[in-house]
N, C-alpha and C positions, 0 to 999 in steps of 0.2 A: 181413489178412482179419480179419473182425469180425463178431459178432452182437450189435447194440447195441439196448437197449430204453430208450425215453424214456417218463417218467411224470411225473405231478404230484400235488400235494395238492389237496384240495378248494379251490376258490376261487382257484387260481393257474392262470389260463389260459395259452394260447401254445404248447402241446406239438405241436399238429398243424403248425401254421405253421413251427415249427422243425425237425420231422421233414422236411417237405417241403423246406425250403431246405437241409437237409443231404444229403437224397438227390439233389436236383437238383445239388448242388455236389459230390457224392461222386466221388472219382478213378477208381473201379473199378466194375465192373458191381455194380448194387445192386437189392435188392428191398425195397420199403417195404410192411409189413404194417399195416393199419389194424385193430388190435385193441383199440380203445376200447369198453368195455361199454356206454356212454351212447348208441352210435350213430355210424354213418358219417358224415363230414362233407365228405370231399374231392371226392365226385362232385358233391355240390350246391354246393360252394364253388369250389375250383380249376377243376374242369370245368364249373361255371356250369349244372349240371342238364342238360347236353347229351346225356349218355350213360344208357342204361337202367342201372338197378341190377340186372341179371341175372346177375351174377358176384360171387364173393367168398366170404366165410367160410361163410354159410349153405349154399351149394351144396356147398362143400368139405366140410362137416359131413355131408352125406348121402352124398357119395362116400366118406368115411371109413368111414360105417356099413355099407358095402357091400365094405369092404377094398380101395378104390380111391384112396387118398390121394395116393400118389406119382404115379399116372399122371395124375391130375385136377388136380394142383396148378397147372400152367402154363395150363390151359384157363381156370381161374379169374382170372387175371392180366390187367391191362391196360398198355398202353404209357403210362408216366408222362410222358415228353418226347417231343413229337413227333419222328418220324424218328430215335429213338435207342432201339434195342432192347436196350441193356444197362441201362436203368432202367425198372423194372417195379412196379405196384401191384397188392397184394392188398386189394381193397375189404372194409370191415367189414360188420358188420350194419346193417340199416336203422334198427332202434330198440331201445331198451333191453329191450323185452319179449321180444326174441328171444335175449337172453343166455343163457337155460337151454338153447336148442336147440344151442348150441355148447360146452356145458360139458365135454363128453367130447373135444372135439376138440384141446384146448391140449397135451397130453402128446405124442400123436402128431405134432403140427404142429411142436412145438419140436424133436422129434428130426429131422423132415424139413429144418427150416430150418438145423439144424447140418451136415445132408449137404450142403446147397446151398453154405453156407459153406466148407466143406471141398473142394467143387468148384470154387470160385474166384469164387462171387458173395457178396458181403457182404449183410448183411440188417439193415435198420432197423425196429424195432418200434414203432408208436405205441400205448402202453397206455392213454393217457389218466389219469383218476383212478386211483390205485392204493389198494387197500384194505389193511387190516391183515394182518399175517402170519397164514397159515392160513386166511384167509376169502376168498381171491382165487381162482378157478379157474385164473387164469394164472401160477400159482406155477412150473409147468415151464419157462416162458420166462424168468422171473426167475433160476431156478437156473442155467440153461444160458448166459445171456448173458455175454459178454465184459465188458460194461459196462451197467451200469443208471443211466442218466443222469436225475437228478431235476431238472425244469426248475422255476425259481421266479422270480417278479418280485422287484423290489429294495426293495419297501416293506415296512413292518412287518408287516401282515396276511399278506402273502404268506410271508414268512420265519417267522413264528410258526406258520403250518399246516404248512409244510415240516418245520420243526423237529420237530413233535408225530409226523409221519409217519415221520421217520427214527427217532425214539426208539421207536416201535412196532414197527419192522421190523428193529433191529439192537440188538445190545448195545454197550456203550461199547467203542470201538477205541481202542487206545493209539496215540499219534502216529506211532511208527514202522511200524504197521501199515497206516496210512490208503491208502498207495499200493497195497496189495494187494487191499483189498477191491473187489468190482465195483460199488460204490455210489459215484457222484460226483454233484456238483451243476453245473449250468448256469443262468447268470444271464440272464434275458431282460430287457433295458432296464437295464443297470447305471447307477449314479449317479442314481437316483431314489427315495432319496438314497444307498443302499448301494453298494459296488462289489462285484464277484464274490469277491474274497479276503476281504473282511469277513464276507460271507454264508457262505463255505465254512468259516471259523473258527467262527461261530456255529452252524452244523450240525454240526461236527467231522467234515467230509468233505473230501477232495480235490476240485479243481475242473477242469472242463475248458474254462474261460473264460465267455464271455459272447456272447450274440447282440444285436445293436445294436436299440435302440428306434427303428424306422422304419415308423410305421403306414400311411404312403401305399404304400410298396413291398411292405409286408407284406399288403396287400389283393389283390395279384397272386396270392397263395396262398391266401389265405383266402375270397376271394369272386369270384376270377377277372377282376380288373380288368385292362385291358390293360397289357401291358408297354411302357414308354417307352424311349426310346434309351439311357437311362443306367441301365436296371434291372439289367444285368449288372455295373456298377460301383457299385451302391448301397452304402449302409452295411450293409443287411441281408445282401446277398450277400456282401460283403467279410469280414464278421464270421464266416461260416461256415467259412471256410478254416482259421483257427487252431483253431477248435473240432474240427474233423475231425482235425487234426494232433495235438491234444492226445489225442482219444480213441484215435487208433491208437498213440500212445506209451504210454499207460496200458495199452492191450491187450497191447502188446510186453513191457512190464515185468512184466505178471502172468504171462503165459505163460513168460517166461524163468525167473522165480523159482520158478515151480511145475513146470517141465519135468521135474524130476528126482525130486520127491517129491510131486507131487500125486496125490490118489486117482482114482478113475474119474471121468469128467465127470459132473457133476450132483451128486455127493456132497459134503457138507460137510465142510470140513477144521477146522471149529472156530475160525475166526478171527473171527468175528463178522460176516462179510460177509453182505449181504442174500441172495445166493445161494450162499454157500459160497465156497471157494476151488478148486473143482474144475476151474478150467479155466485 
């Protein structure tokens, strides 16, 4: 079971498509939370604008202001995969100007998502672009996440902005501690020209692998293109499986190592992790 947050640095796209392919491929019940402060894109893209944007974080923030977050959460979700009630979506805000209206939601929502995960439903959070430490209202999600997965392309500009984000968010982590931090990297489109291991070394992080560069099949998720007969066996979908396994293994490793000595969940254990080692 896991609470996984995906994020990116400025100019390094692909996080939402990655979050979608992971959620669709996830082997357990899962809730995908669209928490990108730049605005939601899944309803307009994956759902091709066919659903009204009348559910999601904005409505949940109103419910939270009335003390009704827990009871209102499921009413604000949609079924992500047709005829599959084990895969849900919590849509994000319509546009960036609404970000202040949900600023007070993140702490309570993070705790509620932990409760879901403890109850048997995994959670994937699409954070979109991540801000510097202390300047992002979504810090509670980062602190409580089992894994914060930084997505990056394999070209130099992508790697450069990702490296600066890592430097701004964590102190130097010794090689022996890299498997303990909740921050890891995920390469989108390896080999263009650098591979996932090279990028992980450059960023000083562990890696959960890579998602294939597959623009045609990615459009099924990004703009709602029809799925072909071979979509389920496409390079994009096939690459999701090993990434999910790697995320689960890193989560299990962290939980095992901190099970006897970890502080209360959400507190920092001082190991340089983006959200501490409290999980």
